N, C-alpha and C positions, 0 to 999 in steps of 0.2 A: 369911120370905125368899121372894122370887119364885123358883119352881122352875125357871124358864127362865134365871135369872141365872147367868152363869158363875162357878164357885167357883175361887178361887186357892189354891195351896198355897205355903208359904214355908219357907225354910231356917231351922231353929231356931238356927243359929249366927250368920248374917249378915243374916237377914231378906230375902234375895234371893227374888224371885218365881220359884219353880221352874216353874210352869205355862208361863211365857214362855220358858223355856230350851229351845233346839232339841233335839228328840228325847225330851224328858221325857214320861214316862207314869207314872201312879200304879199301874200294873200290873207294872212291872219290879221285880225283887227288891231292887235297890239302885240308888242314883243318886249321882253325884259332883257336888256343887253347882258350877256354873260361876263362882259369885261368890267362894267362899272355899276350894273344894277339899275340903270336908267330905264324907266318905262317909256317906250316909244309907241305912239299911236299912229296907226297907218293913215297917211294923208287921205286915203280914199274913204275913210270912215266919216259918215255924215254926223258930226257932233258939233254942238254949238261952241264948245271951247276945248281946251286940251286936257280936260279931266277925264280919266277913265274910271268908270264905276265897275267894280269887279264883284262877282258873286262870291260870298264868303264860303260857300259850300263846294261848288264845282269849278270856280275860277273863270266862268264864262264872262264875257264883257256885256254888261247890261245895256250900255248906250245904244247898241245896235239892235236891240230887241224891239219889235213893233209895239208902239204905244208907250215906250219908256218916257218918264218925266222925272226930273230930279227935285221937284217941289212938292211931292206928295208924302214925303216922310218915310215911304217904304216902297219896295217893288218885289213882286214875286217872279223869280227867275223862270223864264219860259223853258230853259233847258233841264233844270232839275226840280223845280217847284219850291225851292227854298225862299222864304220871305226875308229879304235883306232890308236892313235899316239904312235909309238914305239920309244922311245927316252930314253937314259940313265938318263936324268934329271927327268924322271918319276918313277924312282926306289925309294923304301922306305925301311927303315930298319925294320919298324914295321907296323902292321895293324893300330895302333893308328895314326902314321904319315901319312899313306895313307888316312885314313878317315878324318883327320884334313885338309889335302890339298884338298880332294875331296869336302868337304863342306865349304871351305873357301869362304867368301864373295868377296875375291879378285881374285879368280880363273878365268882365262880368260882375266884379265885386262893386259894392257901393263905395262912395267916397269915404264914408265913415269907417267901413271895414278896412280899406286900404290905409287910412290914417292910423288906425289902431295897430295894424300889423307893422307899419313902418316905425312904430315907437320901440320896436325891438331891434337893437343894433346888431347887425350880422358880424360875427367874429371869424368863423372859418367853416369849411365843409367838414363833415364827419366822414372819415375813411375816404376822403377825396370825392365825395358824392355831392354834386351840385344841388340835389333835391333834398338833402338832409343837412341842416345848418345849425351850428351852435350860435345862439343869440343871447344878448343881454337886455334885460328889462331896464330901460333908461331911468325909470322912476325908482326902482328898488335895488338895482344892481344885481338882481338874481339872474343866474344863467339858466337858459331854457333851450329846448330843441324846437326848431321850425322845420316842418316837412311839407313838401309839395307832392301829394299823392294823386296818381292817375288811375290806380287800381284800388278800390275801396268799397265798403258798404257804409254809407254815411250814418245809417241808423245805429250801427254798432258803436261808432265813435261817439255818437250822441248819448247812447246808453252809458258808456264807460265814463263820459264826462259827468253825467248826472249821478252815476253809481260807481265811484272809484273802487277798484279791486286792489287789495294789498299786494305789494310786490309786483305791481305793474306801474309804469309811469302815469301820473295823473294828467288827464287832458285838461288844458287850461282854456283853450279857445279853438273854435272851428269857424271856417268861412269857405263856402263853396262858390267857385266862379265857373266860367265856361270851360276852362281847361283842366282844373284840378281842385282838390280839397286841400286847403291850407290848414295845417294842424300846428298849434303851439302846445307843447307838452313838457312835463317835468324832465329835467336833465339828470340822468343817473350817472354818477361818476364812478368808474371802475374799469375792469377789463372784461372783454367778451370771453366766453369759453373757448372760442376759436383761437384767440390770442394766447390764452393760458395753456392750451394744449400744445400750440406751436412753439411757445417760448419757454415754458416752465415744466409742462407736464403736470398731471394731477394724480394724487394718490387714490387708492381705492376708497378710502374714507371720504375724501373730498368729492369724488365722482358720485358716491352714493348720496351724500348730503345734498348736492346740487340737484340730483334727480328727484329726490324726495321733495325738495322745495318747489321744483317745477310742477310736480304732481299736485301739490297743495294748491297752487294757483289754478291749475286746470280743473281741480275738483270744484272750485267755486264757479268757474265758467260753465262747466258741464252740468252743474246742478241748478242752474237758473231755470225758471219756468219755461223759457225758450232758450235752450242751451246754445252757447257760443262755441264754435269749433275754431281753433286757432289756425290750423292748416299750414303753418310754416315754422315749426319748431326746429331749430338748427343751432349750431355753435355760435354763429354771429348774432343770434337773436336772444341770447342769454348773457346777462352781465352779472359779474360778481364784484361787489364793492370791497374796499380795503377792510371793512369790518366783517366781511364774509356773508353779507346779505345777497340773496339771489333775486334777480328781477327778470321777468319775461317781457320781451319787447315786441314791437311791430305787429299791428293787427290789420294791416292792409289786405291780407289774404283771407281774413276771418269771415265766417258766414254764420248765419242762424241755422241751427239744425232743424230740418223738416222731416219728422218721422214718416216713413213710408215712401219717401222720394227715392226713385231708383237711379237717378243720375244727377250729376252736377251741371249747372249751366256753364260755369267757367271751370277749367281745369287748372288749378293753381298749386304751387308748392315748389320745393327745391329738389333737384335730382338726388337720389339715394335716401332722402329723408321723407319724401312724399309717399304715402301709402298707395298701393296699386289702384284703389278706387278713386284716388285724386287725379290720376293720369290716364283714365279711361281703360284700365285693365281689370277693374274690380267688378263685382256683381251688384254693388249698391252704391249710393251716393256717399260722400265723405260724412263721417260721423265722429263721435267722441273717440271711438277706437282708432280713427285715423291719426289722432294726436298721440295715442299710445304707441302706435307704430313708430312715429318720429322720435318719441322719447327713448324707445328701445335702441334705435340706431345711434342716437346721441350718447346714450350710456356706453355703448360699445366703443364709440370714438373716444370718449373720455378715458376709458380704461386701457385702450390699445393704441390710440392714435390713428385708427383706420376703421372703415365701414365693415360691417360683418362679413361681407363677401370676400374681403381681402384678409381679414384676421379676426378670429373669434376670441372674445373675452374668456378668461379662465372660469372654471366652476367655483361657486355655484351660480355666478352671475350669468353665464352663458345660457343656462336653462331658462332663466327669467327673460333674458333678451330674446331668445328663440321664440318664446310664446308671444312676446310683444310684437314681433315682426312676422307673425303668421300671415300667409297670403290671404286667408279667409278671415275677415274681420271678426266673425263670430267666435273664432278660436283664440282671440286675444283677451288679455285682461281688460276690465274697465279700469279707470284711473284709481278708484278706491281699492280695488283688489290689488293693483300694482303697488299702491302706497302701503298696504298691509304687509305685502311680501317683502318690500324693501325695509320696512321698519323691523320686521322679524329678523332679517339678515343682519341689520345693523346691531340689533340687540345681542346677537350671537357672536359678534365680533369678527364676522367673516370678511368684512369690507377691507381689512388691512392685508389680506392675503393675496 
């Protein structure tokens, strides 16, 4: 063989050319074939068998670390310091099986929790979202919603489970694993405001009623001893039932209000609806008046089909909306003031104009 000729290495399972796979080197302790997913342990690795123990945090191979033993129940990775559980039940035949388990929404849950959650038969995704599913309680036939949340404050969901708020979905069950919070909640059948605006349009009277109903829910949240700020009021998070009842959904971005706090740890919200202070442009942390900002944008969208920057609602509503979306939170209404103004306009019959 010509010594200058490049030598190729192949996967023993699928015959893929390993040498051509990006990042491959025959010096790494193990390699996952890009063709079939087979984990290949370097023959030079001094291991007692063909099992590769991999750090769950940094991906380093534990077998090659000085002092490693697989009979101690755990091992602290010398690369990143993460303490790994060393248990035969954590062994996987393929990389696909390992990744599926690692990313499973049920990872870290007890057998009892998984068994209970599994009693809800999955029907379909909501709005084609794999993390929000319509399910059926096998015992009662009742339809519910199952969510896998990766952004959340568990204590808020626990509070709402124990203290339900009218015109918000009731929290039925919570379980927190390693990867997410699993939430089972009441299913509200109806149409989102987003769909109503897009497909049917809303009259001034309807828009005003929906806004007042949202403000009524927010008044409860904002009046708690420790106020809850929703932080993600938008058309897709408001549902109107066939009977005309209005529900406020999705508390995954919600936070407890902390008076005097100058900044938020996490900047959450939806573009155009999030107040300046929610996206790092304000002078204070998100507060109850951040929700009022979003309500103002939502009202404008319901009346015109567009955000205020593109099209302004007619008077007298524009004057109200303009105050809601003031850049300085101190210049906005609080939710009770806004509710009073909206009720006054409704009483005067201006909402039909």
